C-alpha positions in Angstrom: 26.4 -9.9 -183.7 25.0 -9.5 -186.9 22.4 -12.0 -188.1 21.8 -10.6 -191.5 22.8 -13.2 -194.3 22.4 -11.7 -197.8 20.7 -13.9 -200.5 22.8 -11.7 -203.0 26.3 -10.9 -201.6 28.1 -7.8 -202.1 31.6 -8.2 -203.5 34.5 -6.2 -202.2 34.8 -4.5 -205.6 31.1 -3.5 -205.4 31.4 -2.2 -202.0 34.2 0.0 -203.2 32.2 1.3 -206.1 29.1 1.8 -204.1 30.8 3.7 -201.4 32.8 6.0 -203.7 29.5 6.9 -205.5 27.7 7.6 -202.5 30.6 9.8 -201.1 30.7 11.7 -204.4 27.0 12.2 -204.2 26.6 13.6 -200.7 29.9 13.2 -198.6 28.8 10.3 -196.6 31.6 8.1 -195.7 31.5 4.3 -195.2 34.5 2.7 -193.7 35.4 -0.9 -194.6 33.6 -2.0 -191.4 30.4 -0.8 -192.7 30.3 -3.0 -195.7 27.6 -5.2 -194.0 25.5 -1.8 -193.5 25.4 -1.2 -197.3 25.0 -4.8 -197.9 21.8 -5.0 -195.7 20.2 -1.7 -196.2 20.7 -1.7 -200.0 19.7 -5.5 -200.7 16.0 -4.5 -200.7 16.7 -2.3 -203.8 18.4 -4.9 -205.5 15.8 -7.4 -205.1 13.1 -4.9 -206.1 14.8 -4.3 -209.2 15.1 -7.9 -209.8 18.9 -7.6 -210.3 21.3 -10.4 -210.0 24.1 -8.4 -208.5 24.9 -5.0 -206.7 26.9 -4.2 -209.7 23.7 -4.0 -211.7 22.3 -1.7 -208.9 25.4 0.3 -209.0 25.0 0.9 -212.8 21.4 1.9 -212.3 22.6 4.7 -209.6 25.4 5.7 -211.8 24.1 5.9 -215.3 20.3 5.7 -215.3 17.8 8.3 -216.4 16.2 8.0 -212.9 19.6 8.1 -211.0 18.7 11.1 -209.0 15.4 9.6 -207.7 17.3 6.3 -207.0 20.2 8.0 -205.3 17.7 9.6 -203.1 16.0 6.4 -202.2 19.4 4.8 -201.6 20.2 7.7 -199.2 17.0 7.5 -197.5 17.9 3.8 -196.7 21.3 4.5 -195.5 20.8 7.4 -193.2 19.7 7.3 -189.7 17.6 10.2 -188.3 17.5 10.1 -184.5 16.4 13.5 -183.1 13.9 14.9 -180.6 12.5 18.4 -179.6 14.8 20.7 -177.2 17.7 18.5 -177.7 21.0 19.7 -176.0 19.3 22.1 -173.7 22.4 24.2 -172.5 23.0 25.0 -176.1 19.5 26.1 -176.9 19.6 28.2 -173.7 22.6 30.0 -174.9 21.1 30.6 -178.3 17.9 32.2 -176.8 19.5 34.2 -173.9 22.8 35.3 -175.2 23.2 34.7 -179.0 19.7 36.0 -180.1 20.1 39.3 -178.2 23.5 39.8 -179.8 22.0 39.2 -183.2 19.2 41.5 -182.5 21.6 44.3 -181.4 23.6 43.9 -184.6 20.5 43.9 -186.8 18.9 46.9 -185.3 22.2 48.8 -185.7 21.8 48.0 -189.4 18.2 49.1 -189.5 16.9 45.5 -190.1 14.5 43.5 -188.0 14.9 40.2 -189.9 16.4 37.0 -188.5 17.2 34.1 -190.8 18.2 30.6 -189.2 19.0 27.5 -191.1 18.7 24.0 -189.5 21.0 22.0 -191.8 20.2 18.2 -191.5 16.9 18.8 -189.7 15.7 15.2 -190.1 12.1 14.9 -188.9 11.8 18.7 -188.2 12.0 18.6 -184.3 15.0 21.1 -184.4 13.6 23.9 -186.6 10.0 23.6 -184.8 11.9 23.9 -181.5 13.6 27.0 -182.7 10.5 28.4 -183.8 8.8 27.7 -180.4 11.9 29.4 -178.5 11.5 32.6 -180.5 8.2 33.3 -179.5 9.3 36.1 -177.2 8.0 39.4 -176.5 11.2 41.3 -177.7 10.7 39.6 -181.0 7.4 40.8 -181.8 7.3 42.8 -185.0 10.5 40.9 -186.3 10.6 38.9 -189.5 11.7 35.5 -188.6 12.7 33.2 -191.2 13.6 29.4 -190.2 14.6 26.9 -193.0 15.0 23.1 -192.2 16.9 21.1 -194.9 17.8 17.6 -195.3 19.0 15.2 -197.9 16.4 12.5 -197.0 12.9 12.7 -198.7 11.5 10.3 -196.3 12.2 12.3 -193.3 11.2 15.7 -194.9 7.6 14.1 -195.4 7.5 13.7 -191.7 8.7 17.1 -191.0 6.2 18.8 -193.4 3.4 16.8 -191.7 4.6 18.1 -188.2 2.8 15.0 -186.5 4.9 13.4 -183.8 4.9 10.4 -181.2 5.9 10.2 -177.7 9.7 9.6 -178.4 10.1 13.1 -179.8 9.1 14.6 -176.5 11.7 13.1 -174.3 13.2 16.4 -173.4 10.2 18.7 -173.8 8.6 20.7 -171.0 4.9 20.0 -170.8 3.9 23.7 -171.0 5.3 23.6 -174.7 3.3 20.7 -175.5 0.1 22.3 -174.2 0.8 25.4 -176.0 2.0 24.5 -179.3 0.7 21.0 -180.2 -2.8 19.7 -180.9 -3.7 16.0 -180.1 -4.4 14.2 -183.1 -5.5 10.6 -182.7 -3.0 9.8 -179.9 0.0 11.9 -181.5 0.7 15.5 -181.4 0.6 17.9 -184.3 2.5 21.2 -184.3 0.1 24.1 -184.4 0.0 26.2 -187.6 1.4 29.4 -186.2 4.6 27.6 -185.6 4.6 25.6 -188.8 4.2 28.8 -190.8 7.6 30.2 -189.4 9.5 27.0 -190.9 10.2 26.4 -194.4 11.3 22.7 -195.1 13.2 21.8 -198.1 15.4 19.1 -199.6 19.0 20.0 -199.9 22.1 17.9 -200.5 24.8 19.7 -198.3 27.4 19.1 -201.2 25.4 20.7 -203.8 27.1 24.1 -203.9 24.9 25.8 -206.4 21.7 25.3 -204.3 23.4 25.8 -200.9 24.4 29.4 -202.4 20.6 30.1 -203.1 19.7 29.9 -199.6 21.2 33.3 -199.0 22.9 34.8 -195.9 22.2 33.5 -192.3 22.2 34.7 -188.9 22.6 31.4 -187.4 23.2 27.8 -188.6 22.2 24.8 -186.7 24.1 21.7 -187.8 24.0 19.1 -185.1 25.4 15.6 -185.2 25.4 15.7 -189.0 29.3 16.3 -190.0 30.3 13.2 -187.8 29.3 11.1 -190.8 31.6 12.9 -193.2 35.3 12.3 -193.7 37.8 15.3 -193.1 37.6 16.6 -196.8 34.0 16.5 -196.8 33.8 18.2 -193.3 36.0 20.8 -194.7 33.9 21.4 -197.8 30.5 21.6 -195.6 32.0 23.9 -193.0 33.6 26.3 -195.7 29.8 26.4 -197.2 28.6 27.4 -193.8 31.1 30.1 -193.4 30.0 31.5 -196.6 26.4 31.3 -195.9 26.7 33.2 -192.3 26.6 37.2 -192.1 29.8 38.4 -190.5 29.0 38.1 -186.8 26.7 35.1 -187.4 26.8 31.8 -185.5 27.3 28.2 -186.1 25.9 25.8 -183.6 27.4 22.1 -183.9 26.5 19.1 -181.8 28.3 18.7 -178.4 30.6 15.9 -179.8 31.7 17.9 -182.7 34.5 20.5 -183.1 36.3 22.4 -185.9 39.5 21.2 -184.7 41.6 20.3 -188.0 38.8 21.4 -190.1 38.5 25.3 -190.2 40.3 28.2 -188.6 37.9 30.6 -190.1 35.6 30.8 -187.1 36.2 32.1 -183.6 35.1 30.1 -180.5 32.9 32.2 -178.2 32.7 31.2 -174.6 29.0 31.9 -173.3 27.7 31.3 -170.0 26.2 27.7 -170.7 28.1 26.6 -173.8 30.6 27.3 -176.6 29.7 28.5 -179.9 31.5 29.0 -183.2 31.1 32.4 -184.7 31.9 34.0 -188.1 34.1 37.0 -187.0 32.3 40.3 -187.3 33.5 43.2 -189.3 35.3 45.6 -187.3 32.7 48.2 -188.0 29.9 45.7 -186.4 31.8 45.8 -183.1 29.2 46.5 -180.4 29.6 48.8 -177.4 29.8 46.9 -174.3 32.7 44.4 -175.1 31.1 42.1 -177.7 33.3 41.3 -180.6 
């Protein structure tokens, strides 16, 4: 099945050291079956540095003065970042038609007209830009909307900042959105400046508690198809960080294949018309008239 034959093989001990280092750094978990993946994707760096073994590369990642840059390069090589605009349509519909009105009602009750949304693990930016396009609604005129997209990979963030995309990013995009919010640039499509200005793209390791806390409080967090790459302990840590970053009553949007079973009991599962969404329980004083919790 796999045709890769390494010119510098990774020993079992080197695999153990390498995967522990990566796990400690960012929570990415590689099982015993993934040894070939680390060997294949990191062999380029071993050759680049003219090392004779993966252990030499491990020492570079662990102890060198440039370890942060080298680790970032390694994570770039090990992560897959497949995404596209308007992914998981039913969840986005729930967000726009039911979640956002509920957040707006709560904010207005508090005397605020500000929305803060975090796209965690935003990859090449399709998700935060999708949210920015969806929030171009008449009822949100005059509101201060802040959308933050973060990812651990510098490579994908460069794409997100440029905001230029090929056809594969539009497999679920209605033509009207392309016509309204993109410009044709040499056969590709660039997101218009009015939408780009709503999105702040930043590098962030979800395991870096200090930097995560600097993000402040959010009304909604999107983290779809990211925690599937973590083991249980790492999932618990990241989900607890999300809980701490959400306002009471705020919402956590996970991928459709993900749930918080055995991970956290801190969230309530809300049943909306088109989807299920996790919610940070609101304060009793935040209870809205009309039956919303």
